[in-house]
Structures are given as structure tokens and as C-alpha cells.
All heavy atoms as TSV, in Angstrom:
chain	resi	resn	atom	element	x	y	z
A	1	MET	N	N	-38.682	-22.915	-68.279
A	1	MET	CA	C	-38.592	-21.569	-68.715
A	1	MET	C	C	-39.669	-21.232	-69.759
A	1	MET	O	O	-39.814	-22.066	-70.650
A	1	MET	CB	C	-37.258	-21.279	-69.293
A	1	MET	CG	C	-36.158	-21.095	-68.423
A	1	MET	SD	S	-34.733	-20.615	-69.221
A	1	MET	CE	C	-33.562	-20.658	-67.876
A	2	ASN	N	N	-40.315	-20.209	-69.620
A	2	ASN	CA	C	-41.270	-19.760	-70.614
A	2	ASN	C	C	-40.614	-18.648	-71.468
A	2	ASN	O	O	-40.252	-17.686	-70.897
A	2	ASN	CB	C	-42.573	-19.293	-70.031
A	2	ASN	CG	C	-43.341	-20.486	-69.429
A	2	ASN	OD1	O	-43.276	-21.553	-69.896
A	2	ASN	ND2	N	-44.107	-20.186	-68.398
A	3	HIS	N	N	-40.629	-18.844	-72.706
A	3	HIS	CA	C	-40.063	-17.787	-73.617
A	3	HIS	C	C	-41.192	-17.419	-74.651
A	3	HIS	O	O	-42.026	-18.169	-74.932
A	3	HIS	CB	C	-38.839	-18.300	-74.369
A	3	HIS	CG	C	-37.729	-18.573	-73.445
A	3	HIS	ND1	N	-36.971	-17.540	-72.890
A	3	HIS	CD2	C	-37.220	-19.671	-73.017
A	3	HIS	CE1	C	-36.038	-18.054	-72.120
A	3	HIS	NE2	N	-36.131	-19.304	-72.197
A	4	SER	N	N	-41.112	-16.190	-75.106
A	4	SER	CA	C	-42.129	-15.649	-75.961
A	4	SER	C	C	-41.856	-15.878	-77.437
A	4	SER	O	O	-42.477	-15.352	-78.290
A	4	SER	CB	C	-42.335	-14.192	-75.782
A	4	SER	OG	O	-41.167	-13.454	-75.931
A	5	TYR	N	N	-40.863	-16.722	-77.777
A	5	TYR	CA	C	-40.534	-16.934	-79.173
A	5	TYR	C	C	-41.123	-18.238	-79.645
A	5	TYR	O	O	-41.471	-19.136	-78.893
A	5	TYR	CB	C	-39.042	-16.901	-79.443
A	5	TYR	CG	C	-38.243	-17.900	-78.478
A	5	TYR	CD1	C	-38.197	-19.255	-78.750
A	5	TYR	CD2	C	-37.604	-17.370	-77.443
A	5	TYR	CE1	C	-37.512	-20.082	-77.975
A	5	TYR	CE2	C	-36.907	-18.299	-76.620
A	5	TYR	CZ	C	-36.837	-19.616	-76.827
A	5	TYR	OH	O	-36.115	-20.480	-76.011
A	6	HIS	N	N	-41.299	-18.287	-80.955
A	6	HIS	CA	C	-41.759	-19.503	-81.579
A	6	HIS	C	C	-40.933	-19.765	-82.820
A	6	HIS	O	O	-40.757	-18.844	-83.659
A	6	HIS	CB	C	-43.239	-19.308	-82.020
A	6	HIS	CG	C	-43.790	-20.498	-82.771
A	6	HIS	ND1	N	-44.007	-21.732	-82.198
A	6	HIS	CD2	C	-44.038	-20.731	-84.014
A	6	HIS	CE1	C	-44.473	-22.544	-83.048
A	6	HIS	NE2	N	-44.448	-21.957	-84.221
A	7	ILE	N	N	-40.348	-20.872	-82.981
A	7	ILE	CA	C	-39.473	-21.261	-84.057
A	7	ILE	C	C	-40.330	-21.907	-85.208
A	7	ILE	O	O	-40.897	-22.917	-85.105
A	7	ILE	CB	C	-38.370	-22.216	-83.627
A	7	ILE	CG1	C	-37.635	-21.661	-82.451
A	7	ILE	CG2	C	-37.514	-22.592	-84.786
A	7	ILE	CD1	C	-36.826	-20.509	-82.675
A	8	ASN	N	N	-40.428	-21.167	-86.325
A	8	ASN	CA	C	-41.079	-21.639	-87.504
A	8	ASN	C	C	-40.131	-22.308	-88.403
A	8	ASN	O	O	-40.457	-23.392	-88.982
A	8	ASN	CB	C	-41.845	-20.548	-88.276
A	8	ASN	CG	C	-43.012	-20.047	-87.474
A	8	ASN	OD1	O	-43.744	-20.757	-86.877
A	8	ASN	ND2	N	-43.181	-18.670	-87.568
A	9	TYR	N	N	-39.059	-21.708	-88.649
A	9	TYR	CA	C	-37.955	-22.255	-89.451
A	9	TYR	C	C	-36.932	-22.724	-88.567
A	9	TYR	O	O	-36.393	-21.935	-87.696
A	9	TYR	CB	C	-37.377	-21.203	-90.476
A	9	TYR	CG	C	-36.134	-21.717	-91.072
A	9	TYR	CD1	C	-36.228	-22.614	-92.154
A	9	TYR	CD2	C	-34.894	-21.289	-90.640
A	9	TYR	CE1	C	-35.110	-23.142	-92.723
A	9	TYR	CE2	C	-33.791	-21.762	-91.245
A	9	TYR	CZ	C	-33.864	-22.686	-92.335
A	9	TYR	OH	O	-32.724	-23.092	-92.896
A	10	VAL	N	N	-36.491	-23.933	-88.736
A	10	VAL	CA	C	-35.499	-24.484	-87.795
A	10	VAL	C	C	-34.202	-24.772	-88.573
A	10	VAL	O	O	-34.141	-25.207	-89.631
A	10	VAL	CB	C	-35.973	-25.832	-87.128
A	10	VAL	CG1	C	-34.894	-26.501	-86.305
A	10	VAL	CG2	C	-37.227	-25.528	-86.276
A	11	GLY	N	N	-33.144	-24.369	-87.917
A	11	GLY	CA	C	-31.774	-24.589	-88.399
A	11	GLY	C	C	-30.825	-24.333	-87.214
A	11	GLY	O	O	-31.242	-23.991	-86.149
A	12	PHE	N	N	-29.562	-24.391	-87.578
A	12	PHE	CA	C	-28.595	-24.313	-86.555
A	12	PHE	C	C	-28.610	-22.891	-85.866
A	12	PHE	O	O	-28.454	-22.753	-84.647
A	12	PHE	CB	C	-27.195	-24.596	-87.002
A	12	PHE	CG	C	-26.169	-24.726	-85.917
A	12	PHE	CD1	C	-26.207	-25.930	-85.163
A	12	PHE	CD2	C	-25.242	-23.738	-85.670
A	12	PHE	CE1	C	-25.305	-26.083	-84.110
A	12	PHE	CE2	C	-24.311	-23.986	-84.669
A	12	PHE	CZ	C	-24.359	-25.077	-83.865
A	13	THR	N	N	-28.916	-21.852	-86.660
A	13	THR	CA	C	-28.915	-20.490	-86.045
A	13	THR	C	C	-30.006	-20.334	-85.035
A	13	THR	O	O	-29.792	-19.769	-83.918
A	13	THR	CB	C	-29.045	-19.463	-87.207
A	13	THR	OG1	O	-27.984	-19.577	-88.108
A	13	THR	CG2	C	-29.126	-18.029	-86.644
A	14	ASN	N	N	-31.236	-20.829	-85.446
A	14	ASN	CA	C	-32.322	-20.725	-84.414
A	14	ASN	C	C	-32.089	-21.646	-83.208
A	14	ASN	O	O	-32.465	-21.333	-82.119
A	14	ASN	CB	C	-33.598	-21.115	-85.078
A	14	ASN	CG	C	-34.081	-19.975	-86.087
A	14	ASN	OD1	O	-33.765	-18.845	-85.840
A	14	ASN	ND2	N	-34.768	-20.406	-87.159
A	15	PHE	N	N	-31.530	-22.767	-83.451
A	15	PHE	CA	C	-31.142	-23.709	-82.404
A	15	PHE	C	C	-30.288	-23.029	-81.393
A	15	PHE	O	O	-30.465	-23.059	-80.225
A	15	PHE	CB	C	-30.540	-25.012	-83.044
A	15	PHE	CG	C	-29.844	-25.890	-82.001
A	15	PHE	CD1	C	-30.683	-26.757	-81.251
A	15	PHE	CD2	C	-28.580	-25.883	-81.705
A	15	PHE	CE1	C	-30.189	-27.641	-80.302
A	15	PHE	CE2	C	-28.029	-26.732	-80.752
A	15	PHE	CZ	C	-28.820	-27.642	-80.068
A	16	MET	N	N	-29.193	-22.316	-81.836
A	16	MET	CA	C	-28.266	-21.653	-81.027
A	16	MET	C	C	-29.016	-20.489	-80.269
A	16	MET	O	O	-28.632	-20.199	-79.125
A	16	MET	CB	C	-27.069	-21.126	-81.793
A	16	MET	CG	C	-26.226	-22.285	-82.249
A	16	MET	SD	S	-25.621	-23.302	-80.913
A	16	MET	CE	C	-24.648	-22.206	-79.896
A	17	PHE	N	N	-29.909	-19.855	-80.970
A	17	PHE	CA	C	-30.722	-18.776	-80.249
A	17	PHE	C	C	-31.386	-19.354	-78.994
A	17	PHE	O	O	-31.422	-18.788	-77.940
A	17	PHE	CB	C	-31.718	-18.195	-81.236
A	17	PHE	CG	C	-32.694	-17.209	-80.596
A	17	PHE	CD1	C	-32.266	-15.873	-80.358
A	17	PHE	CD2	C	-33.963	-17.571	-80.239
A	17	PHE	CE1	C	-33.137	-14.992	-79.763
A	17	PHE	CE2	C	-34.856	-16.722	-79.639
A	17	PHE	CZ	C	-34.383	-15.426	-79.455
A	18	VAL	N	N	-31.997	-20.454	-79.213
A	18	VAL	CA	C	-32.764	-21.174	-78.080
A	18	VAL	C	C	-31.737	-21.633	-77.008
A	18	VAL	O	O	-31.985	-21.367	-75.820
A	18	VAL	CB	C	-33.570	-22.314	-78.580
A	18	VAL	CG1	C	-34.222	-23.069	-77.475
A	18	VAL	CG2	C	-34.675	-21.857	-79.621
A	19	ILE	N	N	-30.649	-22.165	-77.379
A	19	ILE	CA	C	-29.600	-22.611	-76.372
A	19	ILE	C	C	-29.110	-21.401	-75.666
A	19	ILE	O	O	-28.994	-21.487	-74.471
A	19	ILE	CB	C	-28.434	-23.281	-77.222
A	19	ILE	CG1	C	-28.811	-24.657	-77.649
A	19	ILE	CG2	C	-27.175	-23.369	-76.382
A	19	ILE	CD1	C	-28.666	-25.736	-76.605
A	20	ASN	N	N	-28.791	-20.320	-76.324
A	20	ASN	CA	C	-28.240	-19.145	-75.697
A	20	ASN	C	C	-29.181	-18.438	-74.748
A	20	ASN	O	O	-28.785	-17.671	-73.935
A	20	ASN	CB	C	-27.724	-18.161	-76.720
A	20	ASN	CG	C	-26.503	-18.638	-77.434
A	20	ASN	OD1	O	-25.755	-19.387	-76.871
A	20	ASN	ND2	N	-26.310	-18.178	-78.679
A	21	ASN	N	N	-30.576	-18.783	-74.867
A	21	ASN	CA	C	-31.475	-18.329	-73.987
A	21	ASN	C	C	-31.690	-19.297	-72.837
A	21	ASN	O	O	-32.600	-19.096	-71.910
A	21	ASN	CB	C	-32.875	-18.058	-74.672
A	21	ASN	CG	C	-32.820	-16.720	-75.386
A	21	ASN	OD1	O	-32.739	-15.706	-74.733
A	21	ASN	ND2	N	-32.828	-16.714	-76.658
A	22	GLY	N	N	-30.870	-20.336	-72.759
A	22	GLY	CA	C	-30.872	-21.221	-71.669
A	22	GLY	C	C	-32.056	-22.233	-71.662
A	22	GLY	O	O	-32.285	-22.872	-70.641
A	23	ASP	N	N	-32.668	-22.361	-72.806
A	23	ASP	CA	C	-33.853	-23.226	-72.939
A	23	ASP	C	C	-33.514	-24.560	-73.632
A	23	ASP	O	O	-33.772	-24.842	-74.744
A	23	ASP	CB	C	-34.948	-22.481	-73.756
A	23	ASP	CG	C	-36.282	-23.108	-73.660
A	23	ASP	OD1	O	-36.400	-24.225	-73.109
A	23	ASP	OD2	O	-37.244	-22.484	-74.111
A	24	LEU	N	N	-32.850	-25.407	-72.829
A	24	LEU	CA	C	-32.380	-26.725	-73.360
A	24	LEU	C	C	-33.592	-27.646	-73.802
A	24	LEU	O	O	-33.430	-28.309	-74.768
A	24	LEU	CB	C	-31.516	-27.471	-72.322
A	24	LEU	CG	C	-30.212	-26.687	-71.955
A	24	LEU	CD1	C	-29.445	-27.550	-70.921
A	24	LEU	CD2	C	-29.348	-26.352	-73.088
A	25	ASN	N	N	-34.627	-27.590	-73.030
A	25	ASN	CA	C	-35.764	-28.399	-73.474
A	25	ASN	C	C	-36.288	-28.064	-74.886
A	25	ASN	O	O	-36.505	-28.941	-75.685
A	25	ASN	CB	C	-36.907	-28.373	-72.435
A	25	ASN	CG	C	-37.937	-29.406	-72.695
A	25	ASN	OD1	O	-37.625	-30.564	-72.876
A	25	ASN	ND2	N	-39.176	-29.056	-72.631
A	26	ASN	N	N	-36.499	-26.836	-75.102
A	26	ASN	CA	C	-36.899	-26.371	-76.464
A	26	ASN	C	C	-35.871	-26.595	-77.538
A	26	ASN	O	O	-36.160	-26.865	-78.647
A	26	ASN	CB	C	-37.504	-24.940	-76.469
A	26	ASN	CG	C	-38.890	-24.863	-75.986
A	26	ASN	OD1	O	-39.738	-25.800	-76.251
A	26	ASN	ND2	N	-39.282	-23.874	-75.301
A	27	ALA	N	N	-34.611	-26.471	-77.150
A	27	ALA	CA	C	-33.480	-26.774	-78.032
A	27	ALA	C	C	-33.561	-28.184	-78.454
A	27	ALA	O	O	-33.446	-28.441	-79.674
A	27	ALA	CB	C	-32.176	-26.412	-77.410
A	28	ARG	N	N	-33.917	-29.007	-77.585
A	28	ARG	CA	C	-34.067	-30.488	-77.891
A	28	ARG	C	C	-35.171	-30.630	-78.842
A	28	ARG	O	O	-35.110	-31.454	-79.853
A	28	ARG	CB	C	-34.269	-31.342	-76.598
A	28	ARG	CG	C	-34.410	-32.778	-76.900
A	28	ARG	CD	C	-34.807	-33.440	-75.612
A	28	ARG	NE	N	-36.039	-32.971	-74.884
A	28	ARG	CZ	C	-37.211	-33.287	-75.223
A	28	ARG	NH1	N	-37.512	-34.066	-76.179
A	28	ARG	NH2	N	-38.255	-32.757	-74.458
A	29	LEU	N	N	-36.299	-29.963	-78.623
A	29	LEU	CA	C	-37.420	-30.134	-79.464
A	29	LEU	C	C	-37.123	-29.571	-80.917
A	29	LEU	O	O	-37.757	-30.105	-81.783
A	29	LEU	CB	C	-38.665	-29.399	-78.831
A	29	LEU	CG	C	-39.167	-30.028	-77.558
A	29	LEU	CD1	C	-40.316	-29.147	-77.002
A	29	LEU	CD2	C	-39.670	-31.467	-77.782
A	30	THR	N	N	-36.341	-28.512	-80.974
A	30	THR	CA	C	-36.091	-28.004	-82.342
A	30	THR	C	C	-35.319	-29.008	-83.198
A	30	THR	O	O	-35.515	-29.079	-84.398
A	30	THR	CB	C	-35.245	-26.671	-82.272
A	30	THR	OG1	O	-33.955	-26.977	-81.737
A	30	THR	CG2	C	-35.912	-25.663	-81.535
A	31	LEU	N	N	-34.673	-29.926	-82.503
A	31	LEU	CA	C	-33.944	-30.978	-83.349
A	31	LEU	C	C	-34.906	-32.001	-83.995
A	31	LEU	O	O	-34.525	-32.651	-84.944
A	31	LEU	CB	C	-32.972	-31.711	-82.426
A	31	LEU	CG	C	-31.763	-30.967	-81.940
A	31	LEU	CD1	C	-30.961	-31.760	-80.964
A	31	LEU	CD2	C	-30.851	-30.550	-83.155
A	32	ASN	N	N	-36.141	-31.988	-83.530
A	32	ASN	CA	C	-37.155	-32.848	-84.116
A	32	ASN	C	C	-37.925	-32.222	-85.230
A	32	ASN	O	O	-38.883	-32.822	-85.767
A	32	ASN	CB	C	-38.088	-33.338	-83.067
A	32	ASN	CG	C	-37.396	-34.244	-82.008
A	32	ASN	OD1	O	-36.611	-35.104	-82.464
A	32	ASN	ND2	N	-37.610	-34.065	-80.791
A	33	CYS	N	N	-37.687	-30.913	-85.524
A	33	CYS	CA	C	-38.412	-30.245	-86.540
A	33	CYS	C	C	-37.828	-30.347	-87.865
A	33	CYS	O	O	-36.681	-30.749	-88.066
A	33	CYS	CB	C	-38.433	-28.729	-86.217
A	33	CYS	SG	S	-39.283	-28.326	-84.657
A	34	LYS	N	N	-38.674	-30.136	-88.898
A	34	LYS	CA	C	-38.226	-30.139	-90.354
A	34	LYS	C	C	-37.310	-28.901	-90.588
A	34	LYS	O	O	-37.422	-27.927	-89.907
A	34	LYS	CB	C	-39.364	-30.149	-91.208
A	34	LYS	CG	C	-40.237	-31.421	-91.127
A	34	LYS	CD	C	-41.433	-31.324	-92.048
A	34	LYS	CE	C	-42.250	-32.538	-91.933
A	34	LYS	NZ	N	-43.377	-32.502	-92.848
A	35	GLY	N	N	-36.502	-29.064	-91.617
A	35	GLY	CA	C	-35.737	-27.873	-92.104
A	35	GLY	C	C	-34.282	-28.012	-91.766
A	35	GLY	O	O	-33.518	-27.155	-92.183
A	36	TRP	N	N	-33.800	-29.010	-91.049
A	36	TRP	CA	C	-32.473	-29.248	-90.752
A	36	TRP	C	C	-31.668	-29.842	-91.900
A	36	TRP	O	O	-32.149	-30.761	-92.574
A	36	TRP	CB	C	-32.322	-30.124	-89.538
A	36	TRP	CG	C	-32.604	-29.532	-88.240
A	36	TRP	CD1	C	-33.787	-29.443	-87.613
A	36	TRP	CD2	C	-31.697	-28.851	-87.416
A	36	TRP	NE1	N	-33.697	-28.805	-86.445
A	36	TRP	CE2	C	-32.391	-28.416	-86.291
A	36	TRP	CE3	C	-30.345	-28.516	-87.489
A	36	TRP	CZ2	C	-31.789	-27.670	-85.210
A	36	TRP	CZ3	C	-29.755	-27.856	-86.445
A	36	TRP	CH2	C	-30.422	-27.434	-85.388
A	37	GLN	N	N	-30.445	-29.401	-92.049
A	37	GLN	CA	C	-29.411	-30.111	-92.839
A	37	GLN	C	C	-28.832	-31.178	-91.956
A	37	GLN	O	O	-28.643	-30.881	-90.741
A	37	GLN	CB	C	-28.309	-29.157	-93.371
A	37	GLN	CG	C	-28.864	-28.078	-94.213
A	37	GLN	CD	C	-29.351	-28.646	-95.600
A	37	GLN	OE1	O	-28.736	-29.505	-96.202
A	37	GLN	NE2	N	-30.467	-28.110	-95.997
A	38	ILE	N	N	-28.513	-32.398	-92.427
A	38	ILE	CA	C	-28.004	-33.426	-91.598
A	38	ILE	C	C	-26.708	-32.974	-90.858
A	38	ILE	O	O	-26.719	-33.206	-89.614
A	38	ILE	CB	C	-27.635	-34.729	-92.469
A	38	ILE	CG1	C	-28.942	-35.263	-93.171
A	38	ILE	CG2	C	-26.960	-35.748	-91.647
A	38	ILE	CD1	C	-29.857	-35.868	-92.203
A	39	LYS	N	N	-25.828	-32.290	-91.509
A	39	LYS	CA	C	-24.564	-31.860	-90.832
A	39	LYS	C	C	-24.907	-30.868	-89.660
A	39	LYS	O	O	-24.263	-31.038	-88.581
A	39	LYS	CB	C	-23.565	-31.311	-91.753
A	39	LYS	CG	C	-24.035	-29.971	-92.391
A	39	LYS	CD	C	-22.964	-29.503	-93.404
A	39	LYS	CE	C	-23.389	-28.239	-94.121
A	39	LYS	NZ	N	-23.601	-27.122	-93.281
A	40	ASP	N	N	-25.906	-30.017	-89.829
A	40	ASP	CA	C	-26.231	-29.151	-88.816
A	40	ASP	C	C	-26.932	-29.790	-87.656
A	40	ASP	O	O	-26.734	-29.448	-86.485
A	40	ASP	CB	C	-27.077	-27.965	-89.363
A	40	ASP	CG	C	-26.276	-27.042	-90.300
A	40	ASP	OD1	O	-24.987	-27.020	-90.174
A	40	ASP	OD2	O	-26.886	-26.393	-91.169
A	41	ALA	N	N	-27.868	-30.709	-87.967
A	41	ALA	CA	C	-28.540	-31.435	-86.923
A	41	ALA	C	C	-27.536	-32.276	-86.063
A	41	ALA	O	O	-27.712	-32.256	-84.807
A	41	ALA	CB	C	-29.622	-32.409	-87.481
A	42	THR	N	N	-26.590	-32.820	-86.725
A	42	THR	CA	C	-25.499	-33.632	-86.036
A	42	THR	C	C	-24.741	-32.649	-85.088
A	42	THR	O	O	-24.500	-32.993	-83.934
A	42	THR	CB	C	-24.565	-34.335	-87.030
A	42	THR	OG1	O	-25.411	-35.176	-87.835
A	42	THR	CG2	C	-23.555	-35.113	-86.305
A	43	LYS	N	N	-24.342	-31.560	-85.629
A	43	LYS	CA	C	-23.559	-30.569	-84.823
A	43	LYS	C	C	-24.470	-30.122	-83.607
A	43	LYS	O	O	-23.924	-29.961	-82.543
A	43	LYS	CB	C	-23.233	-29.411	-85.756
A	43	LYS	CG	C	-22.336	-28.368	-85.039
A	43	LYS	CD	C	-21.663	-27.398	-86.007
A	43	LYS	CE	C	-22.630	-26.767	-87.050
A	43	LYS	NZ	N	-22.015	-25.651	-87.846
A	44	GLY	N	N	-25.692	-29.864	-83.884
A	44	GLY	CA	C	-26.639	-29.407	-82.814
A	44	GLY	C	C	-26.803	-30.424	-81.723
A	44	GLY	O	O	-26.681	-30.127	-80.551
A	45	LEU	N	N	-26.982	-31.668	-82.184
A	45	LEU	CA	C	-27.115	-32.764	-81.188
A	45	LEU	C	C	-25.818	-32.928	-80.364
A	45	LEU	O	O	-25.915	-33.048	-79.118
A	45	LEU	CB	C	-27.495	-34.106	-81.899
A	45	LEU	CG	C	-27.659	-35.307	-81.013
A	45	LEU	CD1	C	-28.787	-35.023	-79.972
A	45	LEU	CD2	C	-27.845	-36.578	-81.810
A	46	GLU	N	N	-24.694	-32.895	-80.945
A	46	GLU	CA	C	-23.457	-33.061	-80.247
A	46	GLU	C	C	-23.248	-31.923	-79.267
A	46	GLU	O	O	-22.802	-32.143	-78.132
A	46	GLU	CB	C	-22.206	-33.112	-81.207
A	46	GLU	CG	C	-22.219	-34.437	-82.010
A	46	GLU	CD	C	-22.128	-35.637	-81.094
A	46	GLU	OE1	O	-21.432	-35.711	-80.147
A	46	GLU	OE2	O	-22.862	-36.630	-81.381
A	47	PHE	N	N	-23.651	-30.648	-79.642
A	47	PHE	CA	C	-23.482	-29.506	-78.812
A	47	PHE	C	C	-24.438	-29.650	-77.558
A	47	PHE	O	O	-24.133	-29.367	-76.515
A	47	PHE	CB	C	-23.794	-28.247	-79.585
A	47	PHE	CG	C	-23.580	-27.021	-78.770
A	47	PHE	CD1	C	-22.264	-26.514	-78.500
A	47	PHE	CD2	C	-24.670	-26.268	-78.232
A	47	PHE	CE1	C	-22.061	-25.398	-77.727
A	47	PHE	CE2	C	-24.419	-25.153	-77.518
A	47	PHE	CZ	C	-23.168	-24.715	-77.247
A	48	LEU	N	N	-25.730	-30.077	-77.906
A	48	LEU	CA	C	-26.702	-30.235	-76.796
A	48	LEU	C	C	-26.274	-31.274	-75.808
A	48	LEU	O	O	-26.487	-31.134	-74.624
A	48	LEU	CB	C	-28.012	-30.537	-77.400
A	48	LEU	CG	C	-29.190	-30.621	-76.466
A	48	LEU	CD1	C	-29.350	-29.295	-75.717
A	48	LEU	CD2	C	-30.544	-30.839	-77.235
A	49	LYS	N	N	-25.621	-32.325	-76.274
A	49	LYS	CA	C	-25.138	-33.414	-75.383
A	49	LYS	C	C	-24.131	-32.899	-74.420
A	49	LYS	O	O	-24.025	-33.280	-73.252
A	49	LYS	CB	C	-24.555	-34.526	-76.157
A	49	LYS	CG	C	-25.613	-35.429	-76.790
A	49	LYS	CD	C	-25.149	-36.456	-77.746
A	49	LYS	CE	C	-23.769	-37.053	-77.569
A	49	LYS	NZ	N	-23.435	-38.073	-78.609
A	50	THR	N	N	-23.460	-31.838	-74.785
A	50	THR	CA	C	-22.458	-31.260	-73.806
A	50	THR	C	C	-23.070	-30.453	-72.718
A	50	THR	O	O	-22.537	-30.192	-71.689
A	50	THR	CB	C	-21.416	-30.409	-74.515
A	50	THR	OG1	O	-22.037	-29.202	-75.065
A	50	THR	CG2	C	-20.637	-31.170	-75.596
A	51	LYS	N	N	-24.316	-29.975	-73.006
A	51	LYS	CA	C	-24.974	-29.076	-72.108
A	51	LYS	C	C	-26.043	-29.808	-71.246
A	51	LYS	O	O	-26.365	-29.398	-70.144
A	51	LYS	CB	C	-25.756	-27.962	-72.852
A	51	LYS	CG	C	-24.897	-27.104	-73.678
A	51	LYS	CD	C	-24.087	-26.215	-72.829
A	51	LYS	CE	C	-23.180	-25.264	-73.678
A	51	LYS	NZ	N	-22.304	-24.547	-72.858
A	52	ALA	N	N	-26.558	-30.933	-71.740
A	52	ALA	CA	C	-27.706	-31.665	-71.116
A	52	ALA	C	C	-27.219	-32.426	-69.814
A	52	ALA	O	O	-26.085	-32.920	-69.774
A	52	ALA	CB	C	-28.275	-32.636	-72.060
A	53	LYS	N	N	-28.065	-32.431	-68.893
A	53	LYS	CA	C	-27.777	-33.201	-67.637
A	53	LYS	C	C	-28.848	-34.286	-67.445
A	53	LYS	O	O	-28.834	-34.965	-66.455
A	53	LYS	CB	C	-27.844	-32.234	-66.439
A	53	LYS	CG	C	-26.720	-31.198	-66.558
A	53	LYS	CD	C	-26.750	-30.284	-65.297
A	53	LYS	CE	C	-25.566	-29.334	-65.298
A	53	LYS	NZ	N	-25.619	-28.219	-66.128
A	54	ASP	N	N	-29.769	-34.444	-68.420
A	54	ASP	CA	C	-30.830	-35.422	-68.389
A	54	ASP	C	C	-30.293	-36.774	-68.848
A	54	ASP	O	O	-29.962	-36.974	-70.023
A	54	ASP	CB	C	-31.974	-34.939	-69.265
A	54	ASP	CG	C	-33.133	-35.767	-69.255
A	54	ASP	OD1	O	-32.972	-37.127	-69.391
A	54	ASP	OD2	O	-34.271	-35.391	-69.000
A	55	GLU	N	N	-30.245	-37.690	-67.921
A	55	GLU	CA	C	-29.673	-39.067	-68.236
A	55	GLU	C	C	-30.435	-39.721	-69.338
A	55	GLU	O	O	-29.801	-40.427	-70.224
A	55	GLU	CB	C	-29.611	-39.926	-66.985
A	55	GLU	CG	C	-28.498	-39.455	-66.018
A	55	GLU	CD	C	-28.424	-40.362	-64.805
A	55	GLU	OE1	O	-28.609	-41.607	-64.976
A	55	GLU	OE2	O	-28.186	-39.859	-63.723
A	56	LEU	N	N	-31.738	-39.697	-69.349
A	56	LEU	CA	C	-32.528	-40.357	-70.383
A	56	LEU	C	C	-32.207	-39.735	-71.778
A	56	LEU	O	O	-32.087	-40.417	-72.781
A	56	LEU	CB	C	-34.054	-40.252	-70.077
A	56	LEU	CG	C	-34.892	-40.925	-71.114
A	56	LEU	CD1	C	-34.615	-42.423	-71.286
A	56	LEU	CD2	C	-36.367	-40.786	-70.660
A	57	PHE	N	N	-32.147	-38.369	-71.813
A	57	PHE	CA	C	-31.789	-37.728	-73.089
A	57	PHE	C	C	-30.505	-38.166	-73.596
A	57	PHE	O	O	-30.283	-38.540	-74.749
A	57	PHE	CB	C	-31.781	-36.253	-72.931
A	57	PHE	CG	C	-31.244	-35.478	-74.139
A	57	PHE	CD1	C	-31.937	-35.361	-75.258
A	57	PHE	CD2	C	-29.930	-35.048	-74.093
A	57	PHE	CE1	C	-31.372	-34.770	-76.416
A	57	PHE	CE2	C	-29.357	-34.391	-75.222
A	57	PHE	CZ	C	-30.092	-34.313	-76.327
A	58	LEU	N	N	-29.472	-38.208	-72.698
A	58	LEU	CA	C	-28.103	-38.650	-73.116
A	58	LEU	C	C	-28.099	-40.103	-73.511
A	58	LEU	O	O	-27.411	-40.444	-74.505
A	58	LEU	CB	C	-27.175	-38.443	-71.941
A	58	LEU	CG	C	-26.884	-36.936	-71.540
A	58	LEU	CD1	C	-26.051	-36.826	-70.329
A	58	LEU	CD2	C	-26.203	-36.234	-72.753
A	59	LEU	N	N	-28.911	-40.975	-72.892
A	59	LEU	CA	C	-28.943	-42.331	-73.277
A	59	LEU	C	C	-29.500	-42.458	-74.725
A	59	LEU	O	O	-28.917	-43.174	-75.599
A	59	LEU	CB	C	-29.863	-43.138	-72.306
A	59	LEU	CG	C	-30.084	-44.578	-72.593
A	59	LEU	CD1	C	-28.736	-45.353	-72.513
A	59	LEU	CD2	C	-31.199	-45.200	-71.747
A	60	VAL	N	N	-30.583	-41.718	-74.999
A	60	VAL	CA	C	-31.154	-41.766	-76.335
A	60	VAL	C	C	-30.204	-41.106	-77.351
A	60	VAL	O	O	-30.001	-41.633	-78.433
A	60	VAL	CB	C	-32.529	-41.094	-76.346
A	60	VAL	CG1	C	-33.033	-40.950	-77.759
A	60	VAL	CG2	C	-33.532	-41.851	-75.491
A	61	ALA	N	N	-29.610	-39.955	-76.998
A	61	ALA	CA	C	-28.759	-39.248	-77.966
A	61	ALA	C	C	-27.427	-40.046	-78.290
A	61	ALA	O	O	-26.979	-39.893	-79.370
A	61	ALA	CB	C	-28.388	-37.911	-77.353
A	62	ASN	N	N	-27.009	-40.862	-77.350
A	62	ASN	CA	C	-25.797	-41.577	-77.602
A	62	ASN	C	C	-26.040	-42.844	-78.345
A	62	ASN	O	O	-25.051	-43.624	-78.715
A	62	ASN	CB	C	-25.074	-41.849	-76.241
A	62	ASN	CG	C	-24.422	-40.640	-75.742
A	62	ASN	OD1	O	-23.916	-39.843	-76.485
A	62	ASN	ND2	N	-24.447	-40.430	-74.420
A	63	ASN	N	N	-27.283	-43.284	-78.659
A	63	ASN	CA	C	-27.567	-44.516	-79.307
A	63	ASN	C	C	-28.311	-44.361	-80.526
A	63	ASN	O	O	-28.825	-43.874	-81.173
A	63	ASN	CB	C	-28.324	-45.438	-78.310
A	63	ASN	CG	C	-27.418	-45.898	-77.203
A	63	ASN	OD1	O	-26.493	-46.585	-77.397
A	63	ASN	ND2	N	-27.766	-45.454	-75.973
């Protein structure tokens, strides 16, 4: 999916914006950006794991 947005500041709100637009790949990438609080990154990762169907992503995320 191509979207016209660019995330400069990353946090849970922007992560959810990307998720709600159905862009799981960019949601995964936002988790690698600076600006996250640990608790929010953990919450985001756990939420993304429930949506992801990529076995390699799940393998990495679970370890």
C-alpha cells in the first residue's frame, strides 16, 4: 500500500494511525523509530502481533 503520510514523530497515536489505515508494514517500521516510550512500544508490538500474518515477523517479535 502506498500512503501519502510521513511519520516524523513516532508514538502510539501515530502507530495506531498507520495501523488503522491498514498499513502493517509501515506500522512495523514505526516501531524501529526514535521517540517511543518503552510501555507504548511494548503495547504497539503486542497489538501488531495480533494483526500480522508474516511468520518471520512473528518469529522475531516473539523472541
